[in-house]
N, C-alpha and C positions, 0 to 999 in steps of 0.2 A: 801769818806763818813765819817760822823762824828759819832763815836761810844761813844760819851760822855754820861755819865749816871748821873742823879741828884737825890738827895733825898731832898725833901722839908718837913721840920718838924719844926713848930713854927718859921716861917720866916727864916729858915736856908736852905742853898743849898750847896750841894757838887758837885763840877765840876771837872771832870778829863780831862786830855789832849786829844785832838782829835787824832784819828788814823792817821798814816802816810800812804798816798796812794802811789801806784806804781810810779805815775808821779813825786813824790817828792823825789825819791831816786836817789843817785849817783850810777849807776849800777855797775861800775868797783869796787868801794869801797865796795859795798854791797856783791858782789860775792867773791872777794878776801879775805876780812876779814871774811866773812861767812864760807868759806872753812877752814880757820885756826881755828875759834872758834868751829865749829861743829866737826872737827877732834879731838879736845881736849875732847869734850863731849863724842864722840864715844869711845875714849880710856879709859875714866874713867868708862864707863858702860859696856864695852865688857865682862869682866868676868861674870857678871850676865847673859848675853845672852848665854854664853857658858854653864852655869849651867842649864838654862832653856831648852836648846837644848838637853843636856845629859838626863835630866829627861823625856823629851817628847819621846825619842827613847828607854828608858828603858822598859823592858818587865814586870817589876813589880815596885810598888811604892817605891822610895828611897828618903829619906829626903834631903833637899837642903844642910844642913850642912854636912851630911855623904857623899854626892856626891862631895862636895868641898874638904873635907879632903881626900877622896879616890883619887881624881885627883892629888892633890898636893903630896900625899905620893908616888904614883906610877909613876907619870909623871913629877912632879916638878911644880914650880910656872909658868914656861913658858907655860905650857899646858892651863892655863886660858886665854892665848892670842893666842892660835893656830888658824890660819886663819885670824888674825887681819890685816896683810898686804894686803891680798886680799880684805877683807871687806873695808878697808880704800880706796883702789883704786876705789871701786864702790861707796862709800859714797859720795865722792866729786862731781862727775858728777850727781849722783842721787839727792843729796841735792840741787844742783844748779837748776836742772830741776824742782824739787818739789817747791822750793821757787818762781821761775819765774811763774810757772803755778798757784800757790796759790795766789800770789799778783795780777796778771793780771785778773784772774777769779773773785777774791773778789771785785776788783775795778769795773769791768764791771757789774757784777751781782748786786752789791750794788747800783750802780747808776740806773740800770734798775728797780729794785724793788721799789726804792723810787719814781721813775716816775710813777709806776703803782699804787701808792697810799698806799703802805704798811707803817705801822708805822716804826719809826726808829729802835726799838728793834727787830721787826719781820724781817725787811730788813737785819739787821746785822746777825741774826741767819741763814736766808736763804743763804745769801752771804757766810758766813763762812762754812756752810755745803756743798754747791756746790763747793766752792774753795777747801776744803779738799778732796772731792771726785775726782775732776779732777786732782789735784796735785798728789795724790797717784797713780792714773791710769797711769799718765805720767812717774813717777819715777820708777814704776815697770818694765818698758821696760828695764831699766838699772840694777835695783836692783835684779831682779829674778835670772839671771845667776850668779851674784856675791854671792847671798844668797846660791845657790846650792853648789858652790865651797867651800865657807867658812864653811858651815855647815858640808860638808864632812870632812873637816880638823878638825873641832871642835870635832867630835865624834871619830876620829881616835885614836886608843889606848884605846878605851872604854873597850875592852875585858880584857886587862891586868889590868886596874884599877878597873873594876867592871864586873864580869862575867854576870851580868844581863843586861848589856848595850851592844847591838850588835855593831859590827864595821860597818863602811860605806860600806866596801867591803873587799874581800880577799886581794886585793893589797894595798900597802901603798903608800901614796902620799908624794913626797919629798917637794913640795911646791904648791902654787896656780896654777902656770903655768903647773906643772906636772899633777895636778888634772884636769885642763882644757883639756889638751891633751887626757888624758885617758877617760874622760867622752865623749868627741867628738868621740873618736875611738870606744867606746862601744855603744853609744846611738845616736850619731850624734847631730846636733844643737838642736833638740827637747829635748835632755837630759839636756841641760842647762836651758830650760824653763819648766822643770817638775814642776808641782804645780803652773804654772803661773795663770791658771784660779782660783785656790783656793787662790792664793796671792791677786788677784783682789777682790775676794769675802771676803777675810779676811781684807785686809788693806784699800781698798777703803771705805767700810762702816765704818770701824774703824776710818779712818781719818775724814770722814764726821761727825760721831758721836762725835769725839773728839772736832773738831772745833765748832760744834753747841753747845755742852755741855759747852765748854770753854766760849763762848759768853754769854750763859744763866747764868753760874756760876759766871762769873765776875759781871754781872748786879745784881745778887742776893746778892752777898757779899757787893757791894756798896750800894744797897738799904737797906740791913739789918743792917750793922754795919759801913757803910762808914763814917757817922758823927763822930762816936767814935774813928775812926782811925786817924782822922785829928788832928793836933796840933793847939794850939791857935795862934801860929805864922803864920798859914796858912789862918787866917781870914782876910777878907776885907769886906767893905760895898759898895754894888752896888744898887742904887735906893731904899735904905731903907731895903734891904735884906742882911743878913749876909751870905756871900759867902765864902766857904772853898775851896781852891785849894790845894789838897794834894801834898806833896813833892814827888820826884822821888823814895825815899825808900819806902814810903807808897804804891805808885802805883805798884812797883815791888813786894811787899809782897802780895798784892791782886792778882796780875797776877799769882804769884807762887802757891798760895792756890787754885785758880780757875783751874789752869792747872793740879794740882795733883788730884783734884776732877774729872775732865774730863778724865784723864788718867786711873784712877781706874775703872770708869764706862765702858770705852772702852775696857779695858783688860778683864773684866768679861764677857761682851757680846760676844766678838769675840774669846775667848780662844779655844773652840772646833775646829774651823776652822784652827787656827794656829797649833794645835797639829797634825791634819791630814796632813796639808801641810808639816810640818817638817818631818813627817814619810815618805811621798812620796819623798821628796827631798834628803834624805840621803840614801835611798835604791837604789840598782842598777836597771837598766832598762833591755832592751833586751840583753841577752848574751847567746850564744849557743841555740838560739831559744826560750829561756824562757823570758816571759814578766814579768815586775815588777807588783806589786799588784795594783789593781785599787782603786779608792776612796772608793767604797763600801766594798772591801775586807779589806782595811786599817781600816775602821770604825768597821767592824765585829771583826777583830783581837784585836783592842783596847778594845771593849766591852767584848770579851772572856777573855782577860787578867785580867780585874778587874772591869767590869761593866761600866756604863756610866760615873762614876767618873774618869775613865782613860783618858777621853777627857780633863780633867782639870789638868792633871799632869803638873807640872811646873808653876801652877797658881801663887804660892807665888813669885818666882823670876820674872815672867812676870808682875805681879801686881806691885811689887817693882820697876822693871826696867821701866815700862811705867809711873808710877807716878813720880819717881825721874827724869826720862828722860824728861817727860813733863814739870816738874817744871824748870829743868835746861835749857831745850830747849826754853821754852817760854820767860824766863827772858833774856836768851842770844839773842834770836831772836828780842825781843822788843828793847834791847840795841843796837843790830846791826842796826835795822831800824832807830833809832834815831841818831846813830852815822853816818849813811850813808846819812842823808838828805842833799839836796843841800843847803837849807837855815837852818843854825844852830840855828836860832831863835826858831825853833820848839822845841828844847831841853829845852827851858826855860819855 
C-alpha cells in the first residue's frame, strides 16, 4: 500500500517515498538486524522506565529528579539497570512478534480497505490502527511475564533508597531466574500474567492510537510544511509540474517529529491504566491465604493516597520515554525496513 502524501500549491508537488510492504522485506535480515538495533534502543531508555516504575509504586508524589538521585545515592548507578537482562531476554522475541504481526496486518488490512473504496489516507489510518492493535496483543503474550519479573527487580531496594517506595516483597531476588522461581512458587503461572488484562487494555489501544496518530501526524506535517522542508536540489519537473522528492534526512526528520507527537498523545491517554497495571504487577499475590489487591482496590488506594492525580504519577518520565522511544523507534524501524528490502532500489 502506497502511503505517499502530496502537497499541491502553485503547481508544486511534494512526493515522499512509498511505504515498504511486508512482501518486499528480506525476513532474515529484518529480524536479525532488528533484534540488535532495538536492543540498543531499549538499553538507552531503560533508566527512564525504572524511574517511571519507581514513581508509580511510590505511596506519595516524589519528583523524577529526587527519585533518580535517591536511587543512585543509595543503590548506585547499576540500580538504574536493575532487571535489564531479564527485560532484554523478553524484548527480542516480543519485538520480533510485534513487528511480524504489525507488518502482516498492515499489509492485508491496507489492501482490503483500498478495495472497499476507502481513500488512501483513510485506508492508511485504519490499517495502522488495526496493525498496532493486533501487534500489541500478540507481543503481550511474551512481554507480560517478562514485565512482571523485571518490574519486581526494578523496585527492589526501594525501601532503602526511599521509605515512601514499597519493596516488591519481603524476599530479595538474586536475579531474573530467581524472581521467576519465587513468583511461580508463590502465585503459580497466573502470577506471571498478573495485569495481563490491564496490559492489553493499556498497550493495545495505546499501540492502535500511536500508529493511527503517527499516520495522521505524518500527513499533517507533509501537508503543512512539506514544501518548505525540501531543498532546491530535490526539485524536478514532471509534465509541467514542479515536483519535490525530499531526501532521506528530510523524510527521517518528519517521521521523528510525527512519532514524538503520536507518543505524547498515547502516553497521556493511557497513563492511568499503566499506573494501575504497574501497581498490580509489583505487589505479591496469594501468600498464606491472603490475596493481592484487586483492580478496584488498587484504584481506591491510589485515589486515597493523593486523589485522581495519583493515577498520573510518573507521567513525566513516561511521556519523555514514549516520545523519545517513539522517535528513536520509528526512525530505527524505517531505516531497518529500507535496509532489509530485497530490492535495494527502494532506498533511492
